[in-house]
Structures are given as C-alpha cells and as structure tokens.
N, C-alpha and C positions, 0 to 999 in steps of 0.2 A: 082329456086333452090329447092332442096328437100332433103329428107332423104333416107337412104339406106333401101330397102325392106328387112325385116328380114328373109323372107322365100326364096326369089329368088336371093338375092344378087345383085339387080339392082337399078338404081337411080329412085326415085319417084320425078318427076318434078312438082308435083301439090302442095307440101307443103313447102312454104318458111321457111328457117331456118337460115337466115343470120342476125338476129337481134343482135345488139351489135358489129358488125364488121364495122370498119371504112374504108373508101376508101381514096386513095391518101397518099402522104408522108408528115409528119410533121417535122420529125427530120432533122437536118442538120449535116454537117461535120465540124470538128474542123480544117481542112486543108484549110487555106485561099488562098493558091496559086492555080492558074489555070494551071500552068505548073510545072511538076515534072521532074527534071533533073536526069539522071542516075548516076551522080557523087556524091560521098560522100566526105566531107572534113575530113581530118585526124587531130586528136588532137595532138598538140605538147606537151602539158602539161596536162596529165589526171587529176592530183590532183587539179590543178588550175581551170580547167574547171568544175570538179565535184563540187567544192565549190561555183561555181557561180549559181548553180540551187537553187532556193528558194522553189520550189514545190517538195515534196518527190517523187511523181509519175514520174516526169520528170527525177529526179536524178536516180531512180531505173531503168528506161528504158535506160538511158545513160550507166549505169553500165552493163546492159545486153548486150550491143553492144560493149563495150570497155574493160571491165575487164574480164580476162580469167575465174576466178572462178565463177563469176555471169553468164557468157555466158554458161559455162558448166552446171551449175545448171538448167538454163532454158532449155537447150537442153535435159537433162535427163528427166525433167518433161514432156516436150512437146512430146517426142518420146514415152513415156509410156502411156500418157493420151488417145491417140486415136490409138490403135492397130487395130481397126476395129469396126464396129458397125452394128446394125441390127434394122430395123423398122418392127413391126408387128401391124396389125389392127385386133381388135376383135369386135364381135357383142356386142352392148351396153347392152343388157339384159342377154344373155346366156353366153357371154364370149368366144364363139367359134371363132377360127381364120378365117379371111376372106382373101383369097389369091388373089381375083379378082382385087383389086385395088393396089396391090403392084407394078405392072409394071408402073402404072401412077405415083406413088410416086417416083420411081427410076428416071423417066424422069424429074420430078420436081427437085429432089435432085441434078441432074447433071447440071442443068442450073442456079440455084440460085447462089448468090455471084458472079455475072457476072463481077465485077471489076477485078477479078483475074482468072476467068474461072476454079476455083478449086472446085466448087460445094459445097455440104454440108460438105464434109470432111474439106475443107479449111475454111469454116465458123466456124466449131467446133474448129479448131485450133486457130482461132482468138478469140473465146470465152475463151478458156483456157489461151491464152496469156494475155488477158485482166484481167482475174481472178487472175493471178499470179503477173503481173506487175502493174495493175491499181486498184485492190481492188474490182472488180466486173465484171459482164458480162451482157450485155444488147443488145437488138436489137429492131427494128421496122419491122413488117410484113406489106408490102405495097400491098394493094388490088387494082385492076383496078377499074376505075370509074363505069363500068357496072357490077362489081362483077362477072365477068366471070372467073377470075383466079387471082392468086397471082403474082404480078409483080416481086417482088424480096424481099429479106430479107437483111436489112442493119444493121450491127453491130454498136454500139454507144459507144464512149469512155466515161467512167464514169466521167472523169474530165470535160467533157463538160456539165454536168448536175448540175443544182442548185436546191436543195430540199427546199421546202417551206411548213411549217406547216399551214394547213387550215382546216376549218370545212365544211364538205360536208355531206349532209344527216344526220345532227345531230351527226356526227362522226368526230373526229379530225384525220386527215390523213396527210401524207407527199406527196406532189405533185411534180413531176419532171418537171422542166422547162429548156429550152434551150434559151439562149440569143444571139441575133445577133446585127448588127449595127442598124437595123431598127425595130426589133420586138422581142416579148417575146412569145415563143411557149410552150403551155401546152401539154406535151407528153402524159398525161393521156387521152387526147381526141383522141389518135390514138391507133393502135395495138402495144403498147409498153410493153415489158417484161424485167424485170431486176432481177438479182439474185446477192446480195452482197456476198463478201468473208468474212466470220467470222465477221458479223457486231456486233457493240456494242449495248447495250440496248437503244431503242428509237433513233436509228441512222441508216438510211437506206443506208448510203454511202458504208459501208464495210471497211475493213482494208487492208493495203498493206502487203502482206505476207513477202516480202523481205526487208521491211523497217528497221528491226533490223540490217541488214547487212551493211547499209550505214556508220555507225560509224566505223565498223570493217574494211571496205574497205578503208575508209579515212585513218585510222591508218596504215593499211598495206602499202598503197602507200607512206605515209610519212616515214614509216620504211624502205622501199626500197631505198628512197632517202638518208636517214641517213646512212644506211648500205653501200651504194655505196661510200659515203664520207669517211667512216671509212676504207673501203677496199683500196681506193686510198691513204689514209694516212698511214695505217699500213700494208696493204697486199703486196705492191710492195717493192722490195729490193732498198735500198738507199746506196749511197756512202758518207762517211764522209770525206770531204776535209778540211784539216787543213792548214792555211797559217801562216807561222812563221813571226809574225809582227816585232820582234826584228831584225831578219836577213834582212827583207825588209828595215827597217830604216837604218841599217848599210850600206847597199849597195846603198842607195839613195844618190844623189849628195849633197854636203854640203850646197848649196843654198836652197835646199828643206828641208834638215834636220833642219836647223836653223830657218825656218819659219813654224809656227804651221799650218797656213791656207794652205800653199802649201803642207805640209806633209800630211794633212788630205785628200786633193784632190788626192794626189799621191797614197795613200793607197786605196781610193775608186776606182780610175781608174784601179788599179791592180786587185782589187776584181772583178769588172765588167768584166775585160778582161778574168780572169780565168773562171768565170761563163759562159761567152759566148763561150769560147773554149770548155768547158766540154759539154755544150748543143749541140754543133755541131758535137760531136763525133758519129760515126756509132757504131752499136752494136758489130761489130767485131774489132773495133780499140783498140789499146793498149794505156795505159797511159804513156806519156812521159812528164817529168816535171823537174824543177830545185829542188834543195834540200830545198828551202824555202817553197815548197808546199808538203804536205803529204796527200796521199789518202789512207783511210782505207776501203777496200772493204768488210771486214768482218762485218762491222756495217750496217746491213740492217734493216728490220722491227724488231720491238721489240715484240717477241712472248709473253712475260710476260704481256703485256698490250693489247693483241688482244681480240676481242669480239667473243663469241660463237654464231655464226650466226644461226646455226641449231636449238639450243634451242629457240632462239628468233623467228625464223620462225614458229616453231611448236606451239608456244603460239598464234601468230596471226592467223595461219591457223585454229585452233580450233574455235576461235571467228568468223571467216568468215564462216566456215561450219555451225556453229549453227545458224547464222543469215540467211543463205540461206536454212535452213531446209534440209541440206544434211547430209548423213552419210559417213563415211570415205571410204567405198568401192566404192562410186559413184564419189569421188573427187580425185582419184589417191593418196590417203593417207591411203592405206590399209595395211601398214606394221604391221605384227603380227596378222592380222585378218584371222582366219581359214575359211574353206569353210562353216562349220556349222554356225558360227557367221555371215558370209557374207549372207547366206540364210535368217537368222533371220532379218538382216538389210534390206534386199530386201523386206521381208514381211511387216515390219513396214513402209517402204517407200511407198509401193503400197497402204497400208491402208490409208495413208494420202492423196494420190492422188485421191482415190475413192470419197472423199468428194467434190472435184472439179468436178468430173464427174457427181455427182448428180445435181449440178447446171446447167451444160450444158444439161443434160438429160431433166430437166424441161423446158428449153428454146426450145429444139427441139420438145418436145411433144406439147408445146403451138403453135409452128409454124404448126405442123401437124394437130392440131385441127382446126385451121383457114382454112388451105388448104382443109381439108375434108369437112367442112361446105360450103365453097365456091363452091365446086364441087358437092354438094348435097348428101354427105355421112354422116350418123350419126353413127360414130364408135368411139372406144376408141383406140387411138394410144399408143403403148408400145415400147419405145426406149430402147435399151440396148447396152452396150459396150462389146467387147471381153475382157474377164477377163485377167488382167495382170498376166501372168504366172510366179510366182516365184518358183514353184515346179520343181523338176527334172522330166524327162520323165517317169521314173519308178514310182514315186509317183503319177504323174498325171494319168497314166494308171490304177494304183491300185484304185484310187478314182473313176475313170470312171467305172471300173468293179464292184465296190461295189454299185454304183448307179444303174447299170443294174440289179444286183441281187435284190436290194431293190424293184424296180418296177416289176421285175418278180414275187417276192413273193406277192407283193400287187395285181398283176393281178390274180394270182392263188387263192388268198384268196377272190377275188371278191370285193376288195376295189376300184379298178379302172378297166376300160375296156382296151382292147388291144390298142385302138386308143390313149388314154391318155398316156399309157406307151410309145408308139412309138413317140409321140410328145415330151415328156420330155427327152427320152433317145437318140433317133436317129434324132430328129428334123424334122420328116416327118409328114404330116397331118394325114395319115391313115396307119394302120398296114396292111401288106399283107396277114395275116392269123392268126390263133390261135395256141397256143402251143400244141404239140401232147403229148400223154401219156409218150413217151420215153424222151422228153425234160423236161416234168414236173418232172420225176423221177431223172433227172441228176443233179438237184440243191441239194446242201447239206446245210441244216439248222440245226445247233446244232448237227451235226454228224449223224442225223437220216434220212437224205434225206428230200425231200420236204414234205413227209408224217409227218415228225416231227412237222411241223406247227400245224397239226390237233391233233397229239398226245398230244402236250403240251397245246392245247386249252381245252382238256378234253371233247370234244363234237364231236363224229364221224359223227353225223347227219349233221353237218355243211358242211362236205366234200361232202356228197351226194347231198345236196341242191345246192352247188356251181357247182358241175359237171352237175347236171340236168339243171341248168340255162344256162350253156354253151352249 
C-alpha cells in the first residue's frame, strides 16, 4: 500500500501507510435469531404493551412503529436528513480537489451495507435512525485480512455497547465493550467509530432525543381510552324507560301480591323481560307497550355534563409535539399558522437536524479515510449533504445570484482566480475562460459599475496591476 503522488495523482505502492488499521470484524449483532420472519405481530393493547418496556430505547422504538405522532415525527426527520450527499477528496497539503479516485469511491459506496443492498445512502439512514431513536450512531469498518480492501461497514446499536472507564497510556478513558454468551469484545481494538447524540458531561452514551415524549404518549393513550368511555357514556342517545311499580303490583295475582318474596321475583322477572325486549328491537322498530311502562325518548345524553374533548386533545397534542421535537406545521396541527411563520418553523427545524448530520458526516469521513489508506491514497475526504431547502425558489435564486456576484467581484479584484470561482459557484473543476472587458463592465457595484470597486478603493494603480496580471 502507499500514498497518493501529489504531482501525478497516482498510487505509490512503495510506502506502506496502513499502520493503525485493524483487520477482521470484532463487533457483533444484537439480533440473536438466525431466521427473520416477514410477519409482524399486531399489538392489541398499545398502552399495556408500551408500559411493559423497561428500557427507554426499546420503548421509543416501539412508539416509532405503533404510535402515529411518533412515526410521523421520525418520518419527517429521516426524509429531510438525507436529501442527497457528495464526497470530495482533496490533496493533503495543497487542498486541491482530486477527481481521479471519485469513481472508485462511488463503486465502494454502492456495495457497502450489503445486508440491505442500499449502499451508503441506506447506511446513512441507519445512522440517523439510530441517532434519533437510540441516542447515538456507531459503526465498525471491517478490513480484509490481506488489507487489500474494505469488506463492509457494519452499523452498531448503541444499546449493545457497555462503556467501562479504564486507564490507558496514563489517561482515563471510556472503553466500549460488547458482551456475548462466551466472550467480552473490546471494540476499541477494531476500526470502531461512535458519535453520541447530545451526550452529558463525562458520559459517552448519548441521550435519547424522543425520551421526553414517552410520558406524553402514555398519557395520550390513556386519555383516548378515557375519552372513549366518556363518549360511550354521554355521547350516545339513551331512552329513559319507566316501569309503574304500583300498577304492576295491582295487576299481579293475589297469591303473588300477598307474598313478599314472590312479589320481588315477579317484579324482577318483568324488569328483565322489558330489558330483553328493548334490546332486541331493530333501529326502525316502534315502541309498543302497556300503560304500566313509560318510554321517554327525549331524555338522551346530558349535554350539561359533557366533556370538551377538543380542548383536552389540544393540551395532550402540545405535550406530544414538544416531546418529539416537532413544530405544529410538521404534525398536521397548523391551524392559524401563516406561511411566514411556517417558513420560520421550517428553518428552526432544519437547523436542529443539521446537528445530527454533523455526526453522520464525521462517521462517513472516518470510513473514507480508512478506505483511502487501504487503497494507497493519502487524501482528505470531505463529505457534505445537500442543504435542506427551506427557502422559496425566488429567495434561493436571489441568494445564488448574490453568491455569483460576490465571486465575480473577488475574481476581478484579484482575490481569487477564475478556477476558484468556478469551483465555488458552478461546482466545476476549472473555468472555461476569463471574463472579457464587456462582462467586467456589466456588473454593478454601488451603482458605479465594476469600476466603482476601484474608485472606492482610492487607488487606480491597483486596477492596472490587476489587469496586467490577467
């Protein structure tokens, strides 16, 4: 293995540069089953099953699959976190972009994460899902025994890691371990990388982003059960059936009237007979009864004692949204939100997700560094995401135009050359030419044209020097 020749952009096979890279796989999977069925069991009682989980991570992941609000929150984050990405390699000393190895990287990115055949994009999605639901994102880069290539990259569930404080090299550090039935594996002895989500001080595990939503979801589910009971009690119309006990006693046979026990059974049997008769009526049947039975159809639900379900739901909805780090425009609760405020909410939401992208960016760049060293390249990988676009099309194009003008002025002033401007503005490696005098005069700076740059600088000689240099 070797390093990349800084002048020719080719591999130098004479200088080994693989020190510190471990071969083989150390980490294991938390899935103990050797057979995965395509069937999923359905939960009959969500609240009861949710309360059975003792681990917060398991409870959060359960909610993300069963609770609509949590599933919606996860969907929103996952769809925005990876709108597209780009990997660039630059020369380690000069910082010049190197295009020669990008095709090799694309081939590698398409074959990793072989368990799902989703490549690097699928692996990044798993990183983000783990960061949201499990409090961190980690992986192991497995290198072949002969160090000829990277075998694969395996994401690791944070809950499968046990952290232990140890002293190594006269320094107290946290060491990640995985335990199985037969052994204890030190992940620090492999190509293991881990980025926690908002960790506490002196705690490498990270925090569960959606943990605050568990109590709110539990309360919401319990409220739904209670509200359903209230609706069945007060929301449905009822009939008030009145039995004239005095009339029944008068019409009863004398042998029954004079025996208190027989009279009691007689009244109870008549009561049950009327109840059974009414329950057997069809919705279109009419009431036909003797005068000792009175049916008051006007006495249905009692509106004076009904519950304001809407106000109750709004209260629980706010708690759930806050726990899920969601804003109203993303959770179908955008009543009264204007377009302007919706744009502001989108901007705030995207800024929060950018912190998760920084974690996965660090992981991907670590993977790329090992891949490059194994293949004999000494380069600096730079990974970037497509910016989450919360601007309108008009605003986005206006910003793009201002950026073009900025680099045009910088080029004409001699601050950058035409290639740097082409790379930043158009994303190409080299410019196709230099601006002509007519193009130079077409830019307006401060109302004085491009010459206004030199007028305001107070030194006309700078203009001549720059023109002579070009």
